[in-house]
C-alpha positions in Angstrom: 86.3 142.9 65.4 83.2 141.3 63.9 80.4 143.5 62.7 77.0 142.7 64.6 74.0 142.4 62.5 71.3 144.7 63.9 67.7 143.8 63.3 65.5 146.5 61.9 63.8 148.8 64.2 60.0 148.7 64.7 57.5 150.7 67.0 55.8 149.2 70.1 52.2 150.1 71.2 53.6 153.4 72.8 55.2 154.4 69.5 58.7 153.9 71.0 61.5 152.6 68.8 62.6 149.1 69.8 64.9 146.5 68.1 63.5 143.2 67.2 64.9 140.6 69.5 65.6 143.1 72.4 64.2 143.1 75.8 61.9 146.2 76.1 63.2 148.3 79.1 61.4 150.6 81.5 61.2 154.4 80.8 64.4 156.3 81.5 62.8 158.8 83.5 59.4 159.9 85.0 59.5 162.9 82.7 59.4 160.8 79.6 56.5 158.9 81.0 54.6 162.2 81.6 55.4 163.5 78.2 53.9 160.3 76.6 50.8 160.7 78.8 50.3 164.3 77.7 50.9 163.3 74.1 48.2 160.6 74.4 45.9 163.0 76.2 46.3 165.6 73.3 45.7 162.7 70.8 42.4 161.9 72.4 41.4 165.6 72.8 42.1 166.3 69.2 40.2 163.3 68.2 37.2 164.2 70.4 37.4 167.8 68.9 37.2 166.3 65.4 34.2 164.3 66.2 32.4 167.2 67.7 33.0 169.0 64.6 31.6 166.3 62.4 28.5 166.1 64.6 28.1 169.9 64.2 28.6 169.7 60.4 25.9 167.1 60.3 23.4 169.3 62.3 24.0 172.4 60.2 21.0 173.6 57.9 21.1 172.9 54.3 21.4 176.5 53.2 24.3 177.3 50.9 26.3 179.5 53.3 26.0 177.0 56.1 27.3 174.2 53.8 30.2 176.3 52.6 31.2 177.4 56.0 30.6 174.0 57.4 32.9 172.3 54.6 35.8 174.6 55.6 35.2 174.0 59.2 35.1 170.2 58.6 38.3 170.3 56.7 40.3 172.3 59.2 38.6 170.8 62.4 39.3 167.3 61.5 42.9 168.2 60.4 43.9 169.4 63.8 44.0 165.8 65.1 45.5 164.2 62.0 48.3 166.9 61.7 49.1 166.8 65.5 49.6 163.0 65.1 51.9 163.8 62.1 53.8 166.2 64.3 54.2 163.5 67.0 56.3 161.6 64.4 58.6 164.5 63.4 61.9 163.6 62.1 63.7 166.6 63.7 63.2 169.5 65.9 62.8 171.9 62.8 60.3 169.4 61.3 58.3 169.4 64.6 58.3 173.2 64.7 57.1 173.2 61.3 54.5 170.7 61.7 53.2 172.0 65.1 52.8 175.4 63.4 50.5 173.9 60.8 48.3 172.3 63.7 48.1 175.7 65.3 47.0 177.4 62.2 44.4 174.7 61.5 43.1 175.2 65.2 42.9 179.0 64.6 41.2 178.5 61.3 38.7 176.3 63.0 38.1 179.0 65.5 37.3 181.5 62.7 34.8 179.3 61.0 33.0 178.5 64.4 32.8 182.3 65.2 31.4 182.9 61.7 28.7 180.4 62.2 27.7 182.2 65.4 28.0 185.8 64.0 25.8 184.8 61.0 23.2 183.3 63.5 23.5 180.0 61.6 24.1 178.3 65.0 23.4 179.7 68.3 26.5 180.9 70.4 25.4 178.8 73.3 25.6 175.6 71.2 29.2 176.4 70.0 30.6 177.9 73.4 32.1 174.4 74.3 33.7 174.0 71.0 35.0 177.5 70.8 36.5 177.1 74.3 38.1 173.6 73.3 39.4 175.4 70.2 40.9 178.2 72.2 42.6 175.9 74.5 44.0 173.6 71.8 45.3 176.7 69.8 47.0 178.0 73.1 48.7 174.5 73.8 50.0 174.2 70.3 51.1 177.7 70.0 53.1 177.4 73.6 54.4 174.0 72.4 55.8 175.6 69.2 57.4 178.5 71.1 58.9 176.2 73.6 60.4 174.0 70.9 61.8 177.1 69.1 63.5 178.4 72.4 65.1 175.0 72.8 66.5 175.1 69.3 
């Protein structure tokens, strides 16, 4: 029996592993298609969240406390999207559980800093309500995702 040389794997535009020189096949099931769609939607949501955090940071007053809180918020608010993307490329279920746990922590920390900005009257609560609601939603999604992955372990 001759050994067959296998071309190195690469990723297509949908981050699916394909072999060089092979014909790309259709999705195996509708569930995989929906999962990919949800992943892309969450990538977009976390990127939009980061952009809103950056715009908020730029609008903060130049007081010391606003800048200190703003720097913390900027770090963790933008980390939500970056770390979610990292979790999408986890090498194992355990790695995914670990990485999605970090994403949940970053989202929860973002909520803390947003609430602090509001509680200290640095920014009006009405102006933060949309960000707070999105932050709660993202935290709930990532927390549920982590719990579901742990149950399937």
